[in-house]
Backbone as XML, in Angstrom:
<?xml version="1.0"?>
<chain id="A" units="angstrom">
  <residue number="1" name="MET">
    <atom name="N" x="137.541" y="-13.919" z="232.508"/>
    <atom name="CA" x="136.725" y="-12.859" z="231.940"/>
    <atom name="C" x="137.211" y="-11.517" z="232.482"/>
  </residue>
  <residue number="2" name="GLY">
    <atom name="N" x="137.185" y="-10.520" z="231.681"/>
    <atom name="CA" x="137.676" y="-9.196" z="232.084"/>
    <atom name="C" x="136.530" y="-8.209" z="232.281"/>
  </residue>
  <residue number="3" name="THR">
    <atom name="N" x="136.925" y="-7.038" z="232.670"/>
    <atom name="CA" x="135.979" y="-5.942" z="232.862"/>
    <atom name="C" x="136.212" y="-4.943" z="231.731"/>
  </residue>
  <residue number="4" name="ARG">
    <atom name="N" x="135.123" y="-4.385" z="231.236"/>
    <atom name="CA" x="135.198" y="-3.408" z="230.132"/>
    <atom name="C" x="135.071" y="-2.035" z="230.751"/>
  </residue>
  <residue number="5" name="LEU">
    <atom name="N" x="136.045" y="-1.169" z="230.470"/>
    <atom name="CA" x="135.996" y="0.202" z="230.921"/>
    <atom name="C" x="135.752" y="1.104" z="229.720"/>
  </residue>
  <residue number="6" name="ASP">
    <atom name="N" x="134.680" y="1.858" z="229.761"/>
    <atom name="CA" x="134.427" y="2.853" z="228.721"/>
    <atom name="C" x="135.033" y="4.155" z="229.203"/>
  </residue>
  <residue number="7" name="VAL">
    <atom name="N" x="135.999" y="4.684" z="228.446"/>
    <atom name="CA" x="136.661" y="5.903" z="228.816"/>
    <atom name="C" x="135.690" y="7.080" z="228.567"/>
  </residue>
  <residue number="8" name="PRO">
    <atom name="N" x="135.555" y="8.007" z="229.540"/>
    <atom name="CA" x="134.635" y="9.127" z="229.365"/>
    <atom name="C" x="134.983" y="9.944" z="228.107"/>
  </residue>
  <residue number="9" name="THR">
    <atom name="N" x="133.951" y="10.518" z="227.503"/>
    <atom name="CA" x="134.151" y="11.250" z="226.230"/>
    <atom name="C" x="134.238" y="12.752" z="226.461"/>
  </residue>
  <residue number="10" name="ALA">
    <atom name="N" x="134.161" y="13.229" z="227.686"/>
    <atom name="CA" x="134.224" y="14.657" z="227.930"/>
    <atom name="C" x="135.547" y="15.213" z="227.412"/>
  </residue>
  <residue number="11" name="GLY">
    <atom name="N" x="135.477" y="16.287" z="226.627"/>
    <atom name="CA" x="136.682" y="16.927" z="226.115"/>
    <atom name="C" x="137.226" y="16.268" z="224.875"/>
  </residue>
  <residue number="12" name="ARG">
    <atom name="N" x="136.591" y="15.231" z="224.357"/>
    <atom name="CA" x="137.063" y="14.533" z="223.165"/>
    <atom name="C" x="136.539" y="15.276" z="221.946"/>
  </residue>
  <residue number="13" name="ALA">
    <atom name="N" x="137.358" y="15.337" z="220.897"/>
    <atom name="CA" x="136.978" y="15.977" z="219.644"/>
    <atom name="C" x="135.793" y="15.247" z="219.017"/>
  </residue>
  <residue number="14" name="PRO">
    <atom name="N" x="134.886" y="15.973" z="218.362"/>
    <atom name="CA" x="133.742" y="15.319" z="217.735"/>
    <atom name="C" x="134.208" y="14.317" z="216.707"/>
  </residue>
  <residue number="15" name="GLY">
    <atom name="N" x="133.564" y="13.172" z="216.674"/>
    <atom name="CA" x="133.864" y="12.134" z="215.695"/>
    <atom name="C" x="134.989" y="11.188" z="216.144"/>
  </residue>
  <residue number="16" name="VAL">
    <atom name="N" x="135.642" y="11.461" z="217.267"/>
    <atom name="CA" x="136.709" y="10.589" z="217.745"/>
    <atom name="C" x="136.092" y="9.575" z="218.672"/>
  </residue>
  <residue number="17" name="ALA">
    <atom name="N" x="136.249" y="8.306" z="218.363"/>
    <atom name="CA" x="135.661" y="7.249" z="219.159"/>
    <atom name="C" x="136.370" y="7.127" z="220.496"/>
  </residue>
  <residue number="18" name="ALA">
    <atom name="N" x="135.607" y="6.845" z="221.520"/>
    <atom name="CA" x="136.188" y="6.619" z="222.850"/>
    <atom name="C" x="136.816" y="5.256" z="222.896"/>
  </residue>
  <residue number="19" name="PRO">
    <atom name="N" x="138.051" y="5.178" z="223.428"/>
    <atom name="CA" x="138.678" y="3.853" z="223.523"/>
    <atom name="C" x="137.989" y="3.013" z="224.575"/>
  </residue>
  <residue number="20" name="VAL">
    <atom name="N" x="138.031" y="1.726" z="224.411"/>
    <atom name="CA" x="137.490" y="0.792" z="225.383"/>
    <atom name="C" x="138.659" y="-0.041" z="225.884"/>
  </residue>
  <residue number="21" name="ILE">
    <atom name="N" x="138.780" y="-0.127" z="227.200"/>
    <atom name="CA" x="139.891" y="-0.846" z="227.810"/>
    <atom name="C" x="139.353" y="-2.088" z="228.483"/>
  </residue>
  <residue number="22" name="HIS">
    <atom name="N" x="139.922" y="-3.240" z="228.184"/>
    <atom name="CA" x="139.550" y="-4.490" z="228.820"/>
    <atom name="C" x="140.656" y="-4.866" z="229.810"/>
  </residue>
  <residue number="23" name="LEU">
    <atom name="N" x="140.289" y="-4.995" z="231.070"/>
    <atom name="CA" x="141.253" y="-5.327" z="232.100"/>
    <atom name="C" x="140.878" y="-6.623" z="232.761"/>
  </residue>
  <residue number="24" name="LEU">
    <atom name="N" x="141.888" y="-7.389" z="233.196"/>
    <atom name="CA" x="141.647" y="-8.631" z="233.892"/>
    <atom name="C" x="141.263" y="-8.388" z="235.336"/>
  </residue>
  <residue number="25" name="GLU">
    <atom name="N" x="140.439" y="-9.257" z="235.865"/>
    <atom name="CA" x="140.109" y="-9.210" z="237.274"/>
    <atom name="C" x="140.645" y="-10.486" z="237.908"/>
  </residue>
  <residue number="26" name="GLY">
    <atom name="N" x="140.961" y="-10.442" z="239.168"/>
    <atom name="CA" x="141.472" y="-11.630" z="239.806"/>
    <atom name="C" x="141.255" y="-11.600" z="241.294"/>
  </residue>
  <residue number="27" name="PRO">
    <atom name="N" x="141.640" y="-12.679" z="241.963"/>
    <atom name="CA" x="141.427" y="-12.778" z="243.375"/>
    <atom name="C" x="142.254" y="-11.753" z="244.171"/>
  </residue>
  <residue number="28" name="LEU">
    <atom name="N" x="143.321" y="-11.233" z="243.569"/>
    <atom name="CA" x="144.149" y="-10.255" z="244.271"/>
    <atom name="C" x="143.663" y="-8.822" z="244.068"/>
  </residue>
  <residue number="29" name="SER">
    <atom name="N" x="142.475" y="-8.672" z="243.532"/>
    <atom name="CA" x="141.928" y="-7.353" z="243.282"/>
    <atom name="C" x="141.880" y="-6.568" z="244.567"/>
  </residue>
  <residue number="30" name="ALA">
    <atom name="N" x="142.674" y="-5.491" z="244.658"/>
    <atom name="CA" x="142.721" y="-4.685" z="245.873"/>
    <atom name="C" x="141.609" y="-3.632" z="245.809"/>
  </residue>
  <residue number="31" name="ALA">
    <atom name="N" x="140.809" y="-3.599" z="246.844"/>
    <atom name="CA" x="139.702" y="-2.643" z="246.868"/>
    <atom name="C" x="140.233" y="-1.282" z="247.246"/>
  </residue>
  <residue number="32" name="ILE">
    <atom name="N" x="139.912" y="-0.285" z="246.431"/>
    <atom name="CA" x="140.277" y="1.113" z="246.739"/>
    <atom name="C" x="138.979" y="1.821" z="247.040"/>
  </residue>
  <residue number="33" name="THR">
    <atom name="N" x="138.958" y="2.516" z="248.133"/>
    <atom name="CA" x="137.720" y="3.159" z="248.572"/>
    <atom name="C" x="137.523" y="4.515" z="247.933"/>
  </residue>
  <residue number="34" name="ARG">
    <atom name="N" x="136.290" y="4.952" z="248.009"/>
    <atom name="CA" x="135.937" y="6.252" z="247.481"/>
    <atom name="C" x="136.712" y="7.349" z="248.222"/>
  </residue>
  <residue number="35" name="ASP">
    <atom name="N" x="136.895" y="7.162" z="249.541"/>
    <atom name="CA" x="137.656" y="8.137" z="250.328"/>
    <atom name="C" x="139.109" y="8.193" z="249.916"/>
  </residue>
  <residue number="36" name="GLU">
    <atom name="N" x="139.687" y="7.071" z="249.542"/>
    <atom name="CA" x="141.073" y="7.050" z="249.072"/>
    <atom name="C" x="141.210" y="7.778" z="247.725"/>
  </residue>
  <residue number="37" name="VAL">
    <atom name="N" x="140.202" y="7.614" z="246.878"/>
    <atom name="CA" x="140.227" y="8.339" z="245.598"/>
    <atom name="C" x="140.110" y="9.822" z="245.846"/>
  </residue>
  <residue number="38" name="ALA">
    <atom name="N" x="139.231" y="10.219" z="246.772"/>
    <atom name="CA" x="139.074" y="11.637" z="247.101"/>
    <atom name="C" x="140.395" y="12.190" z="247.670"/>
  </residue>
  <residue number="39" name="HIS">
    <atom name="N" x="141.074" y="11.395" z="248.502"/>
    <atom name="CA" x="142.343" y="11.835" z="249.055"/>
    <atom name="C" x="143.394" y="12.010" z="247.955"/>
  </residue>
  <residue number="40" name="LEU">
    <atom name="N" x="143.462" y="11.064" z="247.038"/>
    <atom name="CA" x="144.411" y="11.177" z="245.888"/>
    <atom name="C" x="144.080" y="12.381" z="245.039"/>
  </residue>
  <residue number="41" name="ALA">
    <atom name="N" x="142.800" y="12.645" z="244.833"/>
    <atom name="CA" x="142.382" y="13.807" z="244.032"/>
    <atom name="C" x="142.836" y="15.102" z="244.728"/>
  </residue>
  <residue number="42" name="ARG">
    <atom name="N" x="142.688" y="15.175" z="246.053"/>
    <atom name="CA" x="143.126" y="16.370" z="246.791"/>
    <atom name="C" x="144.631" y="16.548" z="246.672"/>
  </residue>
  <residue number="43" name="LEU">
    <atom name="N" x="145.393" y="15.443" z="246.799"/>
    <atom name="CA" x="146.836" y="15.506" z="246.690"/>
    <atom name="C" x="147.273" y="16.004" z="245.308"/>
  </residue>
  <residue number="44" name="ALA">
    <atom name="N" x="146.535" y="15.568" z="244.272"/>
    <atom name="CA" x="146.846" y="15.950" z="242.897"/>
    <atom name="C" x="146.199" y="17.281" z="242.519"/>
  </residue>
  <residue number="45" name="ARG">
    <atom name="N" x="145.484" y="17.879" z="243.466"/>
    <atom name="CA" x="144.767" y="19.130" z="243.252"/>
    <atom name="C" x="143.795" y="19.039" z="242.056"/>
  </residue>
  <residue number="46" name="LEU">
    <atom name="N" x="143.057" y="17.943" z="242.028"/>
    <atom name="CA" x="142.035" y="17.718" z="240.984"/>
    <atom name="C" x="140.657" y="17.976" z="241.564"/>
  </residue>
  <residue number="47" name="ALA">
    <atom name="N" x="139.858" y="18.672" z="240.802"/>
    <atom name="CA" x="138.452" y="18.866" z="241.196"/>
    <atom name="C" x="137.662" y="17.663" z="240.671"/>
  </residue>
  <residue number="48" name="VAL">
    <atom name="N" x="137.109" y="16.876" z="241.573"/>
    <atom name="CA" x="136.400" y="15.650" z="241.181"/>
    <atom name="C" x="135.020" y="15.681" z="241.813"/>
  </residue>
  <residue number="49" name="THR">
    <atom name="N" x="134.000" y="15.380" z="240.991"/>
    <atom name="CA" x="132.630" y="15.350" z="241.489"/>
    <atom name="C" x="132.377" y="14.042" z="242.232"/>
  </residue>
  <residue number="50" name="ASP">
    <atom name="N" x="131.278" y="13.986" z="242.989"/>
    <atom name="CA" x="130.904" y="12.770" z="243.701"/>
    <atom name="C" x="130.700" y="11.597" z="242.768"/>
  </residue>
  <residue number="51" name="ALA">
    <atom name="N" x="130.070" y="11.871" z="241.606"/>
    <atom name="CA" x="129.840" y="10.799" z="240.612"/>
    <atom name="C" x="131.169" y="10.273" z="240.084"/>
  </residue>
  <residue number="52" name="GLU">
    <atom name="N" x="132.121" y="11.201" z="239.838"/>
    <atom name="CA" x="133.435" y="10.785" z="239.315"/>
    <atom name="C" x="134.199" y="9.972" z="240.343"/>
  </residue>
  <residue number="53" name="LEU">
    <atom name="N" x="134.040" y="10.286" z="241.616"/>
    <atom name="CA" x="134.709" y="9.506" z="242.675"/>
    <atom name="C" x="134.293" y="8.044" z="242.610"/>
  </residue>
  <residue number="54" name="ASP">
    <atom name="N" x="132.996" y="7.804" z="242.429"/>
    <atom name="CA" x="132.517" y="6.433" z="242.328"/>
    <atom name="C" x="133.078" y="5.725" z="241.099"/>
  </residue>
  <residue number="55" name="VAL">
    <atom name="N" x="133.064" y="6.425" z="239.976"/>
    <atom name="CA" x="133.564" y="5.835" z="238.709"/>
    <atom name="C" x="135.054" y="5.557" z="238.820"/>
  </residue>
  <residue number="56" name="PHE">
    <atom name="N" x="135.806" y="6.540" z="239.337"/>
    <atom name="CA" x="137.266" y="6.379" z="239.444"/>
    <atom name="C" x="137.628" y="5.272" z="240.421"/>
  </residue>
  <residue number="57" name="ALA">
    <atom name="N" x="136.874" y="5.148" z="241.507"/>
    <atom name="CA" x="137.152" y="4.110" z="242.502"/>
    <atom name="C" x="137.011" y="2.732" z="241.828"/>
  </residue>
  <residue number="58" name="GLY">
    <atom name="N" x="135.957" y="2.537" z="241.044"/>
    <atom name="CA" x="135.794" y="1.275" z="240.316"/>
    <atom name="C" x="136.867" y="1.012" z="239.324"/>
  </residue>
  <residue number="59" name="GLN">
    <atom name="N" x="137.241" y="2.034" z="238.567"/>
    <atom name="CA" x="138.291" y="1.885" z="237.559"/>
    <atom name="C" x="139.638" y="1.590" z="238.181"/>
  </residue>
  <residue number="60" name="LEU">
    <atom name="N" x="139.970" y="2.324" z="239.262"/>
    <atom name="CA" x="141.264" y="2.084" z="239.918"/>
    <atom name="C" x="141.295" y="0.721" z="240.565"/>
  </residue>
  <residue number="61" name="ASP">
    <atom name="N" x="140.170" y="0.255" z="241.065"/>
    <atom name="CA" x="140.100" y="-1.092" z="241.658"/>
    <atom name="C" x="140.428" y="-2.149" z="240.608"/>
  </residue>
  <residue number="62" name="VAL">
    <atom name="N" x="139.894" y="-1.978" z="239.411"/>
    <atom name="CA" x="140.170" y="-2.927" z="238.315"/>
    <atom name="C" x="141.639" y="-2.856" z="237.896"/>
  </residue>
  <residue number="63" name="ILE">
    <atom name="N" x="142.198" y="-1.641" z="237.828"/>
    <atom name="CA" x="143.581" y="-1.459" z="237.442"/>
    <atom name="C" x="144.512" y="-2.114" z="238.455"/>
  </residue>
  <residue number="64" name="LEU">
    <atom name="N" x="144.241" y="-1.869" z="239.740"/>
    <atom name="CA" x="145.078" y="-2.458" z="240.789"/>
    <atom name="C" x="144.984" y="-3.983" z="240.777"/>
  </residue>
  <residue number="65" name="GLY">
    <atom name="N" x="143.796" y="-4.495" z="240.469"/>
    <atom name="CA" x="143.659" y="-5.939" z="240.348"/>
    <atom name="C" x="144.491" y="-6.490" z="239.208"/>
  </residue>
  <residue number="66" name="SER">
    <atom name="N" x="144.525" y="-5.774" z="238.085"/>
    <atom name="CA" x="145.312" y="-6.167" z="236.938"/>
    <atom name="C" x="146.817" y="-6.170" z="237.240"/>
  </residue>
  <residue number="67" name="VAL">
    <atom name="N" x="147.244" y="-5.148" z="237.957"/>
    <atom name="CA" x="148.662" y="-5.075" z="238.356"/>
    <atom name="C" x="149.001" y="-6.234" z="239.288"/>
  </residue>
  <residue number="68" name="ALA">
    <atom name="N" x="148.101" y="-6.587" z="240.172"/>
    <atom name="CA" x="148.326" y="-7.713" z="241.068"/>
    <atom name="C" x="148.436" y="-9.029" z="240.294"/>
  </residue>
  <residue number="69" name="ARG">
    <atom name="N" x="147.648" y="-9.143" z="239.223"/>
    <atom name="CA" x="147.723" y="-10.347" z="238.375"/>
    <atom name="C" x="149.093" y="-10.437" z="237.696"/>
  </residue>
  <residue number="70" name="VAL">
    <atom name="N" x="149.639" y="-9.304" z="237.272"/>
    <atom name="CA" x="150.970" y="-9.306" z="236.661"/>
    <atom name="C" x="151.980" y="-9.779" z="237.706"/>
  </residue>
  <residue number="71" name="GLY">
    <atom name="N" x="151.817" y="-9.372" z="238.940"/>
    <atom name="CA" x="152.697" y="-9.809" z="240.004"/>
    <atom name="C" x="152.654" y="-11.304" z="240.234"/>
  </residue>
  <residue number="72" name="GLU">
    <atom name="N" x="151.501" y="-11.918" z="239.977"/>
    <atom name="CA" x="151.377" y="-13.375" z="240.097"/>
    <atom name="C" x="152.232" y="-14.092" z="239.048"/>
  </residue>
  <residue number="73" name="VAL">
    <atom name="N" x="152.320" y="-13.520" z="237.866"/>
    <atom name="CA" x="153.019" y="-14.120" z="236.752"/>
    <atom name="C" x="154.512" y="-14.018" z="236.908"/>
  </residue>
  <residue number="74" name="ALA">
    <atom name="N" x="154.976" y="-12.929" z="237.516"/>
    <atom name="CA" x="156.417" y="-12.701" z="237.660"/>
    <atom name="C" x="157.068" y="-13.857" z="238.403"/>
  </residue>
  <residue number="75" name="ALA">
    <atom name="N" x="158.090" y="-14.445" z="237.798"/>
    <atom name="CA" x="158.780" y="-15.612" z="238.391"/>
    <atom name="C" x="159.991" y="-15.162" z="239.154"/>
  </residue>
  <residue number="76" name="ASP">
    <atom name="N" x="160.259" y="-15.846" z="240.249"/>
    <atom name="CA" x="161.428" y="-15.526" z="241.072"/>
    <atom name="C" x="162.736" y="-15.861" z="240.387"/>
  </residue>
  <residue number="77" name="ASP">
    <atom name="N" x="162.717" y="-16.798" z="239.444"/>
    <atom name="CA" x="163.965" y="-17.218" z="238.801"/>
    <atom name="C" x="164.338" y="-16.344" z="237.596"/>
  </residue>
  <residue number="78" name="ILE">
    <atom name="N" x="163.506" y="-15.349" z="237.289"/>
    <atom name="CA" x="163.798" y="-14.436" z="236.182"/>
    <atom name="C" x="164.384" y="-13.156" z="236.748"/>
  </residue>
  <residue number="79" name="PRO">
    <atom name="N" x="165.609" y="-12.821" z="236.350"/>
    <atom name="CA" x="166.223" y="-11.597" z="236.892"/>
    <atom name="C" x="165.522" y="-10.329" z="236.385"/>
  </residue>
  <residue number="80" name="PRO">
    <atom name="N" x="165.455" y="-9.294" z="237.201"/>
    <atom name="CA" x="164.883" y="-8.041" z="236.734"/>
    <atom name="C" x="165.735" y="-7.441" z="235.633"/>
  </residue>
  <residue number="81" name="THR">
    <atom name="N" x="165.096" y="-6.812" z="234.649"/>
    <atom name="CA" x="165.823" y="-6.191" z="233.553"/>
    <atom name="C" x="165.287" y="-4.814" z="233.325"/>
  </residue>
  <residue number="82" name="SER">
    <atom name="N" x="166.162" y="-3.949" z="232.826"/>
    <atom name="CA" x="165.695" y="-2.598" z="232.472"/>
    <atom name="C" x="165.373" y="-2.485" z="230.982"/>
  </residue>
  <residue number="83" name="HIS">
    <atom name="N" x="165.901" y="-3.414" z="230.195"/>
    <atom name="CA" x="165.572" y="-3.442" z="228.766"/>
    <atom name="C" x="165.846" y="-4.847" z="228.241"/>
  </residue>
  <residue number="84" name="ALA">
    <atom name="N" x="165.353" y="-5.110" z="227.067"/>
    <atom name="CA" x="165.387" y="-6.487" z="226.508"/>
    <atom name="C" x="166.731" y="-6.820" z="225.851"/>
  </residue>
  <residue number="85" name="VAL">
    <atom name="N" x="167.510" y="-5.827" z="225.489"/>
    <atom name="CA" x="168.763" y="-6.074" z="224.785"/>
    <atom name="C" x="169.915" y="-6.043" z="225.799"/>
  </residue>
  <residue number="86" name="PRO">
    <atom name="N" x="170.714" y="-7.105" z="225.851"/>
    <atom name="CA" x="171.774" y="-7.163" z="226.853"/>
    <atom name="C" x="173.010" y="-6.320" z="226.501"/>
  </residue>
  <residue number="87" name="LEU">
    <atom name="N" x="172.856" y="-5.027" z="226.505"/>
    <atom name="CA" x="173.978" y="-4.123" z="226.232"/>
    <atom name="C" x="174.259" y="-3.298" z="227.502"/>
  </residue>
  <residue number="88" name="GLU">
    <atom name="N" x="175.523" y="-3.030" z="227.736"/>
    <atom name="CA" x="175.875" y="-2.193" z="228.886"/>
    <atom name="C" x="176.861" y="-1.142" z="228.439"/>
  </residue>
  <residue number="89" name="ASN">
    <atom name="N" x="176.647" y="0.076" z="228.928"/>
    <atom name="CA" x="177.584" y="1.171" z="228.721"/>
    <atom name="C" x="178.054" y="1.321" z="227.273"/>
  </residue>
  <residue number="90" name="VAL">
    <atom name="N" x="177.144" y="1.491" z="226.380"/>
    <atom name="CA" x="177.478" y="1.679" z="224.986"/>
    <atom name="C" x="177.539" y="3.192" z="224.748"/>
  </residue>
  <residue number="91" name="TYR">
    <atom name="N" x="178.748" y="3.688" z="224.663"/>
    <atom name="CA" x="178.940" y="5.118" z="224.472"/>
    <atom name="C" x="179.801" y="5.361" z="223.236"/>
  </residue>
  <residue number="92" name="ARG">
    <atom name="N" x="179.701" y="6.544" z="222.697"/>
    <atom name="CA" x="180.575" y="6.913" z="221.604"/>
    <atom name="C" x="181.901" y="7.399" z="222.207"/>
  </residue>
  <residue number="93" name="PRO">
    <atom name="N" x="182.975" y="7.350" z="221.470"/>
    <atom name="CA" x="184.259" y="7.826" z="222.001"/>
    <atom name="C" x="184.156" y="9.346" z="222.292"/>
  </residue>
  <residue number="94" name="ASP">
    <atom name="N" x="184.781" y="9.755" z="223.344"/>
    <atom name="CA" x="184.783" y="11.155" z="223.712"/>
    <atom name="C" x="185.914" y="11.847" z="222.961"/>
  </residue>
  <residue number="95" name="GLU">
    <atom name="N" x="185.535" y="12.551" z="221.894"/>
    <atom name="CA" x="186.546" y="13.161" z="221.011"/>
    <atom name="C" x="186.422" y="14.681" z="221.115"/>
  </residue>
  <residue number="96" name="LEU">
    <atom name="N" x="187.526" y="15.351" z="221.265"/>
    <atom name="CA" x="187.547" y="16.799" z="221.307"/>
    <atom name="C" x="187.373" y="17.335" z="219.894"/>
  </residue>
  <residue number="97" name="ARG">
    <atom name="N" x="186.403" y="18.206" z="219.746"/>
    <atom name="CA" x="186.147" y="18.833" z="218.442"/>
    <atom name="C" x="186.108" y="20.344" z="218.599"/>
  </residue>
  <residue number="98" name="PRO">
    <atom name="N" x="186.510" y="21.063" z="217.570"/>
    <atom name="CA" x="186.476" y="22.535" z="217.665"/>
    <atom name="C" x="185.012" y="22.996" z="217.700"/>
  </residue>
  <residue number="99" name="GLY">
    <atom name="N" x="184.763" y="24.013" z="218.508"/>
    <atom name="CA" x="183.412" y="24.577" z="218.609"/>
    <atom name="C" x="183.363" y="25.979" z="218.055"/>
  </residue>
  <residue number="100" name="LEU">
    <atom name="N" x="182.330" y="26.681" z="218.291"/>
    <atom name="CA" x="182.168" y="28.055" z="217.843"/>
    <atom name="C" x="182.919" y="29.018" z="218.749"/>
  </residue>
  <residue number="101" name="SER">
    <atom name="N" x="183.410" y="30.056" z="218.162"/>
    <atom name="CA" x="183.976" y="31.141" z="218.986"/>
    <atom name="C" x="182.812" y="31.912" z="219.610"/>
  </residue>
  <residue number="102" name="GLN">
    <atom name="N" x="183.133" y="32.721" z="220.579"/>
    <atom name="CA" x="182.061" y="33.514" z="221.242"/>
    <atom name="C" x="181.393" y="34.409" z="220.214"/>
  </residue>
  <residue number="103" name="GLU">
    <atom name="N" x="182.144" y="35.024" z="219.320"/>
    <atom name="CA" x="181.571" y="35.916" z="218.313"/>
    <atom name="C" x="180.648" y="35.121" z="217.374"/>
  </residue>
  <residue number="104" name="GLN">
    <atom name="N" x="181.104" y="33.928" z="216.954"/>
    <atom name="CA" x="180.268" y="33.117" z="216.068"/>
    <atom name="C" x="178.976" y="32.680" z="216.754"/>
  </residue>
  <residue number="105" name="ALA">
    <atom name="N" x="179.065" y="32.308" z="218.008"/>
    <atom name="CA" x="177.876" y="31.884" z="218.738"/>
    <atom name="C" x="176.879" y="33.001" z="218.869"/>
  </residue>
  <residue number="106" name="LEU">
    <atom name="N" x="177.346" y="34.227" z="219.097"/>
    <atom name="CA" x="176.445" y="35.347" z="219.288"/>
    <atom name="C" x="176.037" y="35.997" z="217.992"/>
  </residue>
  <residue number="107" name="SER">
    <atom name="N" x="176.599" y="35.590" z="216.881"/>
    <atom name="CA" x="176.319" y="36.290" z="215.596"/>
    <atom name="C" x="174.871" y="36.194" z="215.171"/>
  </residue>
  <residue number="108" name="GLY">
    <atom name="N" x="174.170" y="35.147" z="215.528"/>
    <atom name="CA" x="172.771" y="35.018" z="215.127"/>
    <atom name="C" x="171.787" y="35.473" z="216.184"/>
  </residue>
  <residue number="109" name="ALA">
    <atom name="N" x="172.292" y="35.949" z="217.301"/>
    <atom name="CA" x="171.418" y="36.362" z="218.397"/>
    <atom name="C" x="170.757" y="37.697" z="218.072"/>
  </residue>
  <residue number="110" name="PRO">
    <atom name="N" x="169.494" y="37.879" z="218.456"/>
    <atom name="CA" x="168.846" y="39.157" z="218.184"/>
    <atom name="C" x="169.507" y="40.275" z="219.012"/>
  </residue>
  <residue number="111" name="ALA">
    <atom name="N" x="170.027" y="39.927" z="220.194"/>
    <atom name="CA" x="170.676" y="40.956" z="221.041"/>
    <atom name="C" x="171.737" y="40.265" z="221.905"/>
  </residue>
  <residue number="112" name="SER">
    <atom name="N" x="172.838" y="40.992" z="222.123"/>
    <atom name="CA" x="173.862" y="40.462" z="223.036"/>
    <atom name="C" x="174.401" y="41.642" z="223.834"/>
  </residue>
  <residue number="113" name="GLU">
    <atom name="N" x="174.998" y="41.288" z="224.970"/>
    <atom name="CA" x="175.544" y="42.320" z="225.862"/>
    <atom name="C" x="176.704" y="41.711" z="226.633"/>
  </residue>
  <residue number="114" name="ASP">
    <atom name="N" x="177.837" y="42.352" z="226.636"/>
    <atom name="CA" x="179.024" y="41.894" z="227.352"/>
    <atom name="C" x="179.387" y="40.467" z="227.006"/>
  </residue>
  <residue number="115" name="GLY">
    <atom name="N" x="179.275" y="40.077" z="225.737"/>
    <atom name="CA" x="179.664" y="38.737" z="225.309"/>
    <atom name="C" x="178.694" y="37.666" z="225.689"/>
  </residue>
  <residue number="116" name="ARG">
    <atom name="N" x="177.433" y="38.047" z="226.024"/>
    <atom name="CA" x="176.422" y="37.050" z="226.409"/>
    <atom name="C" x="175.128" y="37.338" z="225.653"/>
  </residue>
  <residue number="117" name="PHE">
    <atom name="N" x="174.274" y="36.330" z="225.564"/>
    <atom name="CA" x="172.949" y="36.515" z="224.987"/>
    <atom name="C" x="172.123" y="37.445" z="225.855"/>
  </residue>
  <residue number="118" name="ARG">
    <atom name="N" x="171.457" y="38.411" z="225.255"/>
    <atom name="CA" x="170.584" y="39.312" z="226.017"/>
    <atom name="C" x="169.152" y="38.824" z="225.731"/>
  </residue>
  <residue number="119" name="VAL">
    <atom name="N" x="168.437" y="38.548" z="226.831"/>
    <atom name="CA" x="167.041" y="38.054" z="226.680"/>
    <atom name="C" x="166.153" y="38.947" z="227.562"/>
  </residue>
  <residue number="120" name="PRO">
    <atom name="N" x="164.860" y="38.962" z="227.241"/>
    <atom name="CA" x="163.935" y="39.768" z="228.037"/>
    <atom name="C" x="163.835" y="39.198" z="229.477"/>
  </residue>
  <residue number="121" name="GLN">
    <atom name="N" x="163.674" y="40.117" z="230.426"/>
    <atom name="CA" x="163.508" y="39.703" z="231.811"/>
    <atom name="C" x="162.166" y="39.008" z="231.978"/>
  </residue>
  <residue number="122" name="ILE">
    <atom name="N" x="162.170" y="37.841" z="232.599"/>
    <atom name="CA" x="160.915" y="37.125" z="232.808"/>
    <atom name="C" x="160.546" y="37.011" z="234.276"/>
  </residue>
  <residue number="123" name="LEU">
    <atom name="N" x="161.464" y="37.271" z="235.161"/>
    <atom name="CA" x="161.208" y="37.217" z="236.596"/>
    <atom name="C" x="161.276" y="38.606" z="237.187"/>
  </residue>
  <residue number="124" name="GLY">
    <atom name="N" x="160.631" y="38.795" z="238.308"/>
    <atom name="CA" x="160.644" y="40.092" z="238.988"/>
    <atom name="C" x="161.996" y="40.364" z="239.598"/>
  </residue>
  <residue number="125" name="GLU">
    <atom name="N" x="162.127" y="41.526" z="240.205"/>
    <atom name="CA" x="163.353" y="41.920" z="240.859"/>
    <atom name="C" x="163.632" y="40.998" z="242.012"/>
  </residue>
  <residue number="126" name="GLU">
    <atom name="N" x="164.895" y="40.664" z="242.200"/>
    <atom name="CA" x="165.267" y="39.790" z="243.321"/>
    <atom name="C" x="165.333" y="40.628" z="244.591"/>
  </residue>
  <residue number="127" name="ALA">
    <atom name="N" x="164.967" y="40.032" z="245.706"/>
    <atom name="CA" x="164.969" y="40.742" z="246.983"/>
    <atom name="C" x="166.326" y="40.740" z="247.618"/>
  </residue>
</chain>
């Protein structure tokens, strides 16, 4: 049997249904404390209310339990893979092709200076 998580609706557009997530629970469910959630929120610079800490602690506990269940299924005789298709180093041939001249490249620019694109300054003066 799994746990049902109702995703909060705050900030959701009117008429958009909140997704419901069903996660597995198991004996490897790692308990995450309210203090650990508060610490993670501080590290991520998130403003979290006391009520949200309790909700997030429960949700993260279920998620960690589900990840632990996946670890139970992983077999030692199956090699790790990065993708399902057994291809390695599939590249196109490196062919030299003619490119644009400097004048052609700058021809569509709104402004250029000394053979370079001129753009508005976005940073302050360097010290």
